[in-house]
LUMMI-521444 format. One record per residue: residue number from 1; residue in one letter; x, z, y of N, C-alpha, C in turn. Coordinates in nm, 3 decimals, decimal comma. Layout:
{r NUM; a; {X; Z; Y}; {X; Z; Y}; {X; Z; Y}}
...
***
This chain:
{r 1; a; {0,865; -1,811; 0,020}; {0,801; -1,827; -0,109}; {0,807; -1,696; -0,188}}
{r 2; a; {0,923; -1,628; -0,181}; {0,936; -1,501; -0,253}; {0,841; -1,397; -0,196}}
{r 3; s; {0,824; -1,399; -0,064}; {0,733; -1,305; 0,002}; {0,589; -1,331; -0,043}}
{r 4; r; {0,551; -1,457; -0,056}; {0,417; -1,493; -0,100}; {0,394; -1,449; -0,243}}
{r 5; r; {0,494; -1,467; -0,331}; {0,481; -1,424; -0,471}; {0,468; -1,273; -0,478}}
{r 6; r; {0,547; -1,201; -0,397}; {0,541; -1,056; -0,398}; {0,402; -1,010; -0,351}}
{r 7; g; {0,349; -1,072; -0,246}; {0,216; -1,039; -0,195}; {0,109; -1,065; -0,299}}
{r 8; a; {0,120; -1,177; -0,370}; {0,022; -1,208; -0,474}; {0,033; -1,107; -0,588}}
{r 9; g; {0,156; -1,066; -0,621}; {0,175; -0,967; -0,727}; {0,118; -0,832; -0,689}}
{r 10; e; {0,137; -0,793; -0,564}; {0,080; -0,665; -0,518}; {-0,072; -0,671; -0,519}}
{r 11; g; {-0,128; -0,785; -0,479}; {-0,274; -0,801; -0,481}; {-0,328; -0,796; -0,623}}
{r 12; a; {-0,256; -0,859; -0,715}; {-0,299; -0,857; -0,856}; {-0,290; -0,716; -0,912}}
{r 13; g; {-0,183; -0,644; -0,876}; {-0,169; -0,506; -0,921}; {-0,282; -0,419; -0,868}}
{r 14; h; {-0,315; -0,438; -0,742}; {-0,425; -0,364; -0,681}; {-0,554; -0,391; -0,759}}
{r 15; c; {-0,581; -0,516; -0,791}; {-0,703; -0,552; -0,866}; {-0,702; -0,490; -1,006}}
{r 16; v; {-0,588; -0,490; -1,072}; {-0,578; -0,433; -1,207}; {-0,606; -0,284; -1,204}}
{r 17; f; {-0,545; -0,212; -1,110}; {-0,567; -0,067; -1,103}; {-0,710; -0,033; -1,064}}
{r 18; t; {-0,769; -0,113; -0,975}; {-0,908; -0,092; -0,937}; {-0,999; -0,114; -1,058}}
{r 19; a; {-0,978; -0,225; -1,129}; {-1,061; -0,256; -1,245}; {-1,045; -0,153; -1,356}}
{r 20; a; {-0,924; -0,106; -1,378}; {-0,901; -0,005; -1,482}; {-0,972; 0,126; -1,448}}
{r 21; g; {-0,967; 0,166; -1,322}; {-1,036; 0,288; -1,280}; {-1,186; 0,276; -1,295}}
{r 22; i; {-1,241; 0,162; -1,257}; {-1,385; 0,139; -1,271}; {-1,423; 0,135; -1,418}}
{r 23; g; {-1,343; 0,062; -1,498}; {-1,373; 0,051; -1,641}; {-1,374; 0,185; -1,711}}
{r 24; a; {-1,278; 0,270; -1,680}; {-1,272; 0,403; -1,743}; {-1,394; 0,486; -1,705}}
{r 25; a; {-1,435; 0,477; -1,580}; {-1,551; 0,555; -1,535}; {-1,681; 0,501; -1,595}}
{r 26; c; {-1,692; 0,370; -1,608}; {-1,815; 0,310; -1,659}; {-1,831; 0,327; -1,810}}
{r 27; t; {-1,721; 0,338; -1,882}; {-1,731; 0,350; -2,027}; {-1,739; 0,494; -2,074}}
{r 28; s; {-1,718; 0,589; -1,985}; {-1,736; 0,729; -2,022}; {-1,885; 0,754; -2,037}}
{r 29; r; {-1,919; 0,857; -2,110}; {-2,060; 0,887; -2,132}; {-2,091; 1,025; -2,076}}
{r 30; l; {-2,192; 1,032; -1,992}; {-2,238; 1,159; -1,938}; {-2,375; 1,186; -1,995}}
{r 31; d; {-2,386; 1,289; -2,075}; {-2,515; 1,325; -2,130}; {-2,606; 1,373; -2,018}}
{r 32; a; {-2,735; 1,365; -2,044}; {-2,832; 1,414; -1,946}; {-2,804; 1,561; -1,920}}
{r 33; p; {-2,805; 1,601; -1,793}; {-2,778; 1,741; -1,762}; {-2,891; 1,830; -1,811}}
{r 34; a; {-2,862; 1,958; -1,822}; {-2,964; 2,054; -1,860}; {-3,078; 2,047; -1,759}}
{r 35; t; {-3,195; 2,084; -1,802}; {-3,311; 2,071; -1,714}; {-3,334; 2,194; -1,627}}
{r 36; a; {-3,237; 2,282; -1,622}; {-3,249; 2,400; -1,536}; {-3,263; 2,355; -1,391}}
{r 37; p; {-3,334; 2,431; -1,310}; {-3,349; 2,392; -1,168}; {-3,218; 2,406; -1,093}}
{r 38; s; {-3,216; 2,347; -0,975}; {-3,099; 2,359; -0,888}; {-3,074; 2,505; -0,854}}
{r 39; d; {-2,946; 2,537; -0,841}; {-2,909; 2,673; -0,801}; {-2,941; 2,687; -0,652}}
{r 40; p; {-3,021; 2,785; -0,613}; {-3,058; 2,799; -0,471}; {-2,938; 2,825; -0,379}}
{r 41; r; {-2,827; 2,873; -0,434}; {-2,707; 2,894; -0,351}; {-2,648; 2,763; -0,303}}
{r 42; c; {-2,690; 2,652; -0,362}; {-2,634; 2,520; -0,329}; {-2,737; 2,430; -0,260}}
{r 43; s; {-2,834; 2,487; -0,193}; {-2,941; 2,406; -0,133}; {-2,887; 2,309; -0,027}}
{r 44; k; {-2,785; 2,349; 0,048}; {-2,728; 2,259; 0,150}; {-2,659; 2,140; 0,085}}
{r 45; e; {-2,584; 2,166; -0,022}; {-2,514; 2,059; -0,093}; {-2,614; 1,962; -0,156}}
{r 46; r; {-2,721; 2,016; -0,214}; {-2,824; 1,933; -0,276}; {-2,890; 1,845; -0,171}}
{r 47; a; {-2,924; 1,902; -0,056}; {-2,988; 1,826; 0,052}; {-2,894; 1,717; 0,106}}
{r 48; l; {-2,767; 1,751; 0,120}; {-2,668; 1,654; 0,167}; {-2,660; 1,536; 0,071}}
{r 49; a; {-2,647; 1,564; -0,059}; {-2,638; 1,458; -0,160}; {-2,767; 1,378; -0,169}}
{r 50; a; {-2,881; 1,446; -0,162}; {-3,010; 1,375; -0,170}; {-3,022; 1,273; -0,057}}
{r 51; a; {-2,980; 1,311; 0,063}; {-2,986; 1,218; 0,177}; {-2,887; 1,104; 0,159}}
{r 52; m; {-2,764; 1,137; 0,123}; {-2,660; 1,035; 0,108}; {-2,699; 0,930; 0,004}}
{r 53; y; {-2,753; 0,976; -0,108}; {-2,779; 0,886; -0,221}; {-2,921; 0,831; -0,223}}
{r 54; s; {-2,995; 0,848; -0,114}; {-3,127; 0,785; -0,106}; {-3,131; 0,685; 0,010}}
{r 55; g; {-3,016; 0,664; 0,073}; {-3,008; 0,566; 0,180}; {-3,026; 0,624; 0,319}}
{r 56; r; {-3,033; 0,756; 0,331}; {-3,049; 0,817; 0,464}; {-2,915; 0,847; 0,531}}
{r 57; g; {-2,805; 0,820; 0,463}; {-2,674; 0,834; 0,524}; {-2,616; 0,974; 0,517}}
{r 58; l; {-2,499; 0,987; 0,577}; {-2,423; 1,112; 0,577}; {-2,465; 1,199; 0,695}}
{r 59; d; {-2,486; 1,327; 0,670}; {-2,509; 1,424; 0,777}; {-2,372; 1,462; 0,832}}
{r 60; e; {-2,332; 1,396; 0,938}; {-2,198; 1,416; 0,993}; {-2,176; 1,559; 1,042}}
{r 61; q; {-2,280; 1,625; 1,088}; {-2,266; 1,762; 1,138}; {-2,233; 1,861; 1,027}}
{r 62; a; {-2,263; 1,825; 0,903}; {-2,233; 1,913; 0,790}; {-2,090; 1,894; 0,739}}
{r 63; c; {-2,020; 1,794; 0,794}; {-1,888; 1,757; 0,743}; {-1,778; 1,780; 0,846}}
{r 64; s; {-1,660; 1,812; 0,796}; {-1,545; 1,827; 0,884}; {-1,503; 1,689; 0,935}}
{r 65; p; {-1,433; 1,682; 1,047}; {-1,388; 1,552; 1,098}; {-1,299; 1,476; 0,999}}
{r 66; r; {-1,230; 1,547; 0,911}; {-1,139; 1,483; 0,815}; {-1,196; 1,478; 0,674}}
{r 67; v; {-1,328; 1,481; 0,662}; {-1,393; 1,477; 0,531}; {-1,345; 1,354; 0,453}}
{r 68; t; {-1,334; 1,368; 0,322}; {-1,299; 1,254; 0,236}; {-1,409; 1,233; 0,134}}
{r 69; f; {-1,426; 1,108; 0,094}; {-1,515; 1,072; -0,016}; {-1,434; 0,985; -0,111}}
{r 70; t; {-1,434; 1,022; -0,238}; {-1,359; 0,946; -0,338}; {-1,449; 0,920; -0,457}}
{r 71; d; {-1,446; 0,797; -0,507}; {-1,511; 0,761; -0,633}; {-1,413; 0,671; -0,708}}
{r 72; p; {-1,449; 0,619; -0,825}; {-1,352; 0,536; -0,898}; {-1,305; 0,411; -0,824}}
{r 73; v; {-1,382; 0,365; -0,725}; {-1,348; 0,243; -0,654}; {-1,271; 0,268; -0,525}}
{r 74; a; {-1,312; 0,368; -0,448}; {-1,259; 0,381; -0,312}; {-1,237; 0,527; -0,273}}
{r 75; r; {-1,150; 0,544; -0,174}; {-1,132; 0,673; -0,108}; {-1,147; 0,648; 0,041}}
{r 76; c; {-1,250; 0,710; 0,099}; {-1,275; 0,699; 0,242}; {-1,231; 0,829; 0,306}}
{r 77; s; {-1,170; 0,818; 0,422}; {-1,113; 0,934; 0,489}; {-1,162; 0,942; 0,633}}
{r 78; g; {-1,220; 1,056; 0,669}; {-1,272; 1,077; 0,803}; {-1,421; 1,046; 0,811}}
{r 79; r; {-1,487; 1,109; 0,905}; {-1,633; 1,092; 0,918}; {-1,674; 0,947; 0,933}}
{r 80; r; {-1,599; 0,870; 1,012}; {-1,639; 0,731; 1,036}; {-1,640; 0,650; 0,907}}
{r 81; e; {-1,533; 0,660; 0,829}; {-1,525; 0,583; 0,704}; {-1,629; 0,630; 0,603}}
{r 82; v; {-1,646; 0,761; 0,589}; {-1,743; 0,812; 0,492}; {-1,885; 0,775; 0,535}}
{r 83; s; {-1,914; 0,786; 0,664}; {-2,046; 0,746; 0,714}; {-2,073; 0,600; 0,687}}
{r 84; e; {-1,973; 0,515; 0,708}; {-1,990; 0,372; 0,684}; {-2,015; 0,344; 0,536}}
{r 85; a; {-1,948; 0,415; 0,447}; {-1,969; 0,395; 0,303}; {-2,115; 0,422; 0,266}}
{r 86; f; {-2,172; 0,527; 0,322}; {-2,310; 0,560; 0,287}; {-2,412; 0,480; 0,368}}
{r 87; r; {-2,371; 0,425; 0,482}; {-2,458; 0,328; 0,551}; {-2,465; 0,201; 0,467}}
{r 88; a; {-2,352; 0,157; 0,417}; {-2,348; 0,036; 0,335}; {-2,424; 0,054; 0,205}}
{r 89; l; {-2,428; 0,176; 0,153}; {-2,500; 0,202; 0,027}; {-2,648; 0,167; 0,040}}
{r 90; t; {-2,704; 0,174; 0,159}; {-2,846; 0,143; 0,176}; {-2,878; 0,001; 0,132}}
{r 91; f; {-2,780; -0,089; 0,140}; {-2,802; -0,228; 0,100}; {-2,810; -0,243; -0,052}}
{r 92; c; {-2,775; -0,138; -0,126}; {-2,787; -0,137; -0,273}; {-2,923; -0,086; -0,317}}
{r 93; r; {-3,009; -0,053; -0,222}; {-3,144; -0,003; -0,248}; {-3,143; 0,119; -0,339}}
{r 94; p; {-3,074; 0,225; -0,300}; {-3,064; 0,343; -0,387}; {-3,197; 0,419; -0,397}}
{r 95; e; {-3,221; 0,473; -0,513}; {-3,336; 0,561; -0,533}; {-3,302; 0,663; -0,641}}
{r 96; h; {-3,359; 0,780; -0,629}; {-3,337; 0,884; -0,729}; {-3,426; 0,857; -0,850}}
{r 97; v; {-3,367; 0,853; -0,969}; {-3,446; 0,848; -1,093}; {-3,497; 0,990; -1,121}}
{r 98; e; {-3,409; 1,087; -1,098}; {-3,444; 1,229; -1,105}; {-3,391; 1,293; -0,977}}
{r 99; a; {-3,455; 1,399; -0,934}; {-3,408; 1,470; -0,815}; {-3,267; 1,525; -0,840}}
{r 100; p; {-3,179; 1,517; -0,740}; {-3,044; 1,574; -0,757}; {-3,054; 1,723; -0,791}}
{r 101; r; {-2,963; 1,768; -0,875}; {-2,961; 1,908; -0,920}; {-2,825; 1,967; -0,888}}
{r 102; a; {-2,823; 2,076; -0,812}; {-2,699; 2,138; -0,767}; {-2,658; 2,254; -0,858}}
{r 103; n; {-2,528; 2,270; -0,874}; {-2,470; 2,373; -0,959}; {-2,363; 2,449; -0,881}}
{r 104; f; {-2,372; 2,581; -0,882}; {-2,277; 2,667; -0,812}; {-2,149; 2,680; -0,895}}
{r 105; i; {-2,033; 2,657; -0,835}; {-1,904; 2,677; -0,901}; {-1,840; 2,804; -0,845}}
{r 106; d; {-1,819; 2,805; -0,714}; {-1,771; 2,925; -0,645}; {-1,816; 2,915; -0,500}}
{r 107; d; {-1,774; 3,007; -0,415}; {-1,824; 3,011; -0,277}; {-1,795; 2,884; -0,197}}
{r 108; l; {-1,694; 2,807; -0,236}; {-1,657; 2,687; -0,161}; {-1,677; 2,557; -0,238}}
{r 109; t; {-1,719; 2,566; -0,364}; {-1,729; 2,447; -0,448}; {-1,861; 2,446; -0,524}}
{r 110; s; {-1,921; 2,329; -0,528}; {-2,041; 2,311; -0,610}; {-2,041; 2,167; -0,660}}
{r 111; t; {-2,128; 2,140; -0,755}; {-2,147; 2,004; -0,802}; {-2,294; 1,969; -0,788}}
{r 112; v; {-2,321; 1,839; -0,777}; {-2,458; 1,790; -0,774}; {-2,469; 1,681; -0,879}}
{r 113; d; {-2,562; 1,701; -0,975}; {-2,588; 1,600; -1,077}; {-2,679; 1,495; -1,017}}
{r 114; l; {-2,639; 1,369; -1,029}; {-2,715; 1,257; -0,973}; {-2,758; 1,162; -1,084}}
{r 115; h; {-2,879; 1,113; -1,076}; {-2,930; 1,011; -1,166}; {-2,997; 0,908; -1,076}}
{r 116; q; {-2,929; 0,796; -1,054}; {-2,965; 0,700; -0,952}; {-2,999; 0,563; -1,009}}
{r 117; r; {-3,076; 0,488; -0,931}; {-3,102; 0,347; -0,960}; {-3,063; 0,268; -0,836}}
{r 118; y; {-2,992; 0,157; -0,858}; {-2,950; 0,068; -0,750}; {-2,995; -0,074; -0,782}}
{r 119; f; {-3,011; -0,155; -0,679}; {-3,038; -0,299; -0,691}; {-3,170; -0,332; -0,761}}
{r 120; s; {-3,270; -0,245; -0,756}; {-3,399; -0,275; -0,815}; {-3,466; -0,385; -0,733}}
{r 121; c; {-3,510; -0,491; -0,804}; {-3,577; -0,602; -0,737}; {-3,660; -0,678; -0,841}}
{r 122; a; {-3,728; -0,783; -0,800}; {-3,813; -0,860; -0,891}; {-3,732; -0,919; -1,007}}
{r 123; l; {-3,609; -0,962; -0,978}; {-3,525; -1,020; -1,083}; {-3,464; -0,916; -1,176}}
{r 124; l; {-3,448; -0,794; -1,126}; {-3,386; -0,686; -1,203}; {-3,471; -0,559; -1,182}}
{r 125; p; {-3,593; -0,556; -1,241}; {-3,685; -0,446; -1,211}; {-3,633; -0,307; -1,248}}
{r 126; s; {-3,553; -0,299; -1,353}; {-3,501; -0,166; -1,389}; {-3,375; -0,132; -1,311}}
{r 127; g; {-3,319; -0,229; -1,237}; {-3,201; -0,205; -1,156}; {-3,081; -0,162; -1,239}}
{r 128; l; {-2,984; -0,106; -1,173}; {-2,865; -0,051; -1,236}; {-2,880; 0,101; -1,230}}
{r 129; v; {-2,891; 0,164; -1,346}; {-2,912; 0,308; -1,352}; {-2,780; 0,377; -1,384}}
{r 130; v; {-2,746; 0,477; -1,302}; {-2,617; 0,544; -1,312}; {-2,636; 0,695; -1,306}}
{r 131; r; {-2,563; 0,766; -1,392}; {-2,553; 0,913; -1,382}; {-2,414; 0,944; -1,328}}
{r 132; s; {-2,408; 1,038; -1,238}; {-2,278; 1,079; -1,187}; {-2,283; 1,225; -1,143}}
{r 133; t; {-2,167; 1,278; -1,118}; {-2,154; 1,415; -1,068}; {-2,079; 1,409; -0,937}}
{r 134; l; {-2,136; 1,470; -0,834}; {-2,071; 1,477; -0,704}; {-2,013; 1,616; -0,687}}
{r 135; l; {-1,881; 1,624; -0,673}; {-1,813; 1,750; -0,645}; {-1,809; 1,767; -0,494}}
{r 136; v; {-1,855; 1,882; -0,447}; {-1,861; 1,910; -0,302}; {-1,775; 2,033; -0,274}}
{r 137; r; {-1,677; 2,016; -0,185}; {-1,592; 2,129; -0,146}; {-1,609; 2,155; 0,003}}
{r 138; r; {-1,612; 2,284; 0,039}; {-1,626; 2,326; 0,178}; {-1,500; 2,397; 0,225}}
{r 139; r; {-1,476; 2,393; 0,356}; {-1,363; 2,467; 0,415}; {-1,404; 2,614; 0,428}}
{r 140; a; {-1,310; 2,703; 0,401}; {-1,338; 2,846; 0,412}; {-1,361; 2,887; 0,557}}
{r 141; a; {-1,290; 2,826; 0,650}; {-1,294; 2,868; 0,789}; {-1,432; 2,852; 0,853}}
{r 142; d; {-1,499; 2,739; 0,826}; {-1,625; 2,711; 0,895}; {-1,738; 2,664; 0,803}}
{r 143; g; {-1,710; 2,650; 0,673}; {-1,813; 2,610; 0,578}; {-1,848; 2,462; 0,581}}
{r 144; l; {-1,775; 2,383; 0,660}; {-1,803; 2,239; 0,665}; {-1,752; 2,171; 0,539}}
{r 145; v; {-1,821; 2,067; 0,497}; {-1,780; 1,990; 0,380}; {-1,651; 1,917; 0,414}}
{r 146; c; {-1,550; 1,933; 0,328}; {-1,421; 1,868; 0,353}; {-1,388; 1,764; 0,246}}
{r 147; e; {-1,455; 1,773; 0,130}; {-1,423; 1,679; 0,023}; {-1,547; 1,651; -0,061}}
{r 148; l; {-1,569; 1,522; -0,087}; {-1,674; 1,474; -0,175}; {-1,608; 1,385; -0,279}}
{r 149; e; {-1,630; 1,414; -0,406}; {-1,570; 1,333; -0,512}; {-1,679; 1,299; -0,613}}
{r 150; e; {-1,707; 1,169; -0,628}; {-1,810; 1,125; -0,722}; {-1,744; 1,082; -0,852}}
{r 151; r; {-1,792; 1,141; -0,960}; {-1,742; 1,110; -1,093}; {-1,850; 1,035; -1,169}}
{r 152; w; {-1,831; 0,904; -1,184}; {-1,929; 0,824; -1,256}; {-1,928; 0,866; -1,402}}
{r 153; n; {-2,044; 0,887; -1,457}; {-2,058; 0,932; -1,596}; {-1,975; 1,056; -1,625}}
{r 154; g; {-1,948; 1,134; -1,524}; {-1,874; 1,259; -1,540}; {-1,725; 1,243; -1,563}}
{r 155; a; {-1,675; 1,120; -1,560}; {-1,533; 1,095; -1,588}; {-1,445; 1,139; -1,472}}
{r 156; l; {-1,340; 1,212; -1,502}; {-1,242; 1,249; -1,400}; {-1,175; 1,123; -1,347}}
{r 157; l; {-1,141; 1,124; -1,220}; {-1,073; 1,009; -1,161}; {-0,927; 1,008; -1,207}}
{r 158; f; {-0,874; 0,888; -1,230}; {-0,733; 0,878; -1,263}; {-0,652; 0,926; -1,143}}
{r 159; g; {-0,554; 1,015; -1,167}; {-0,478; 1,073; -1,058}; {-0,344; 1,009; -1,032}}
{r 160; w; {-0,307; 0,909; -1,110}; {-0,176; 0,848; -1,090}; {-0,168; 0,781; -0,954}}
{r 161; v; {-0,050; 0,775; -0,900}; {-0,027; 0,723; -0,766}; {-0,087; 0,583; -0,748}}
{r 162; a; {-0,067; 0,494; -0,842}; {-0,117; 0,357; -0,828}; {-0,269; 0,355; -0,814}}
{r 163; f; {-0,340; 0,442; -0,885}; {-0,486; 0,447; -0,876}; {-0,528; 0,507; -0,741}}
{r 164; r; {-0,458; 0,610; -0,697}; {-0,491; 0,670; -0,567}; {-0,467; 0,567; -0,455}}
{r 165; w; {-0,359; 0,493; -0,465}; {-0,326; 0,390; -0,366}; {-0,434; 0,282; -0,364}}
{r 166; a; {-0,474; 0,232; -0,481}; {-0,576; 0,126; -0,489}; {-0,709; 0,175; -0,431}}
{r 167; r; {-0,747; 0,300; -0,462}; {-0,873; 0,353; -0,406}; {-0,866; 0,362; -0,254}}
{r 168; r; {-0,752; 0,405; -0,202}; {-0,740; 0,419; -0,056}; {-0,745; 0,283; 0,012}}
{r 169; v; {-0,677; 0,184; -0,043}; {-0,683; 0,049; 0,013}; {-0,827; -0,001; 0,012}}
{r 170; n; {-0,898; 0,020; -0,099}; {-1,038; -0,022; -0,107}; {-1,123; 0,050; -0,003}}
{r 171; g; {-1,098; 0,178; 0,019}; {-1,174; 0,253; 0,119}; {-1,153; 0,198; 0,259}}
{r 172; m; {-1,028; 0,168; 0,293}; {-0,999; 0,114; 0,426}; {-1,061; -0,025; 0,442}}
{r 173; l; {-1,047; -0,110; 0,339}; {-1,105; -0,244; 0,347}; {-1,257; -0,237; 0,359}}
{r 174; s; {-1,318; -0,147; 0,283}; {-1,462; -0,131; 0,288}; {-1,509; -0,091; 0,427}}
{r 175; s; {-1,440; 0,004; 0,488}; {-1,483; 0,050; 0,621}; {-1,463; -0,057; 0,728}}
{r 176; l; {-1,371; -0,148; 0,704}; {-1,348; -0,257; 0,799}; {-1,443; -0,375; 0,777}}
{r 177; l; {-1,473; -0,405; 0,650}; {-1,550; -0,526; 0,619}; {-1,701; -0,506; 0,612}}
{r 178; t; {-1,748; -0,391; 0,563}; {-1,893; -0,376; 0,548}; {-1,968; -0,384; 0,682}}
{r 179; p; {-1,912; -0,335; 0,793}; {-1,987; -0,352; 0,918}; {-2,003; -0,499; 0,957}}
{r 180; l; {-1,909; -0,583; 0,916}; {-1,917; -0,726; 0,947}; {-2,010; -0,800; 0,853}}
{r 181; l; {-2,014; -0,755; 0,726}; {-2,089; -0,828; 0,624}; {-2,231; -0,775; 0,605}}
{r 182; l; {-2,251; -0,647; 0,626}; {-2,382; -0,584; 0,602}; {-2,438; -0,531; 0,732}}
{r 183; r; {-2,519; -0,609; 0,797}; {-2,576; -0,568; 0,926}; {-2,723; -0,545; 0,912}}
***
């Protein structure tokens, strides 16, 4: 009985930290980005993000074997998990409201401004419209993408251990369950 209570408490804690992370990201406000064109130095990052967020999936050849993807809900680790996350995204019917716009930070880091619509259908014609920033980091050795971090409404992700743990659990569960549920 004590083991069951502890398990229920851990599950409740996981849900609380997940909900708090999502709530913080959703209530932040990201103003519309400047209308300057994409930086041509970031054309690969822009193309990668455009494909990922339009339902065409992850370009695995552009990513290191240990690539990570993190957003307020989940942290996926490795090509298989990250690929599955973006395969599953196709079921949300993603579309660009505006073309992704890339910004140069340094030789290994760039950001991509995203303005997306999800779940557009007859019952919800305007869908769910989201602005976010995708941080893209590359490895110095070979230029492969090693880290993707999506910041909903530009909000930084909570870095406390409990939030990192909840995101990782969600990432693992997602990679295990979405292939079974979304075919």
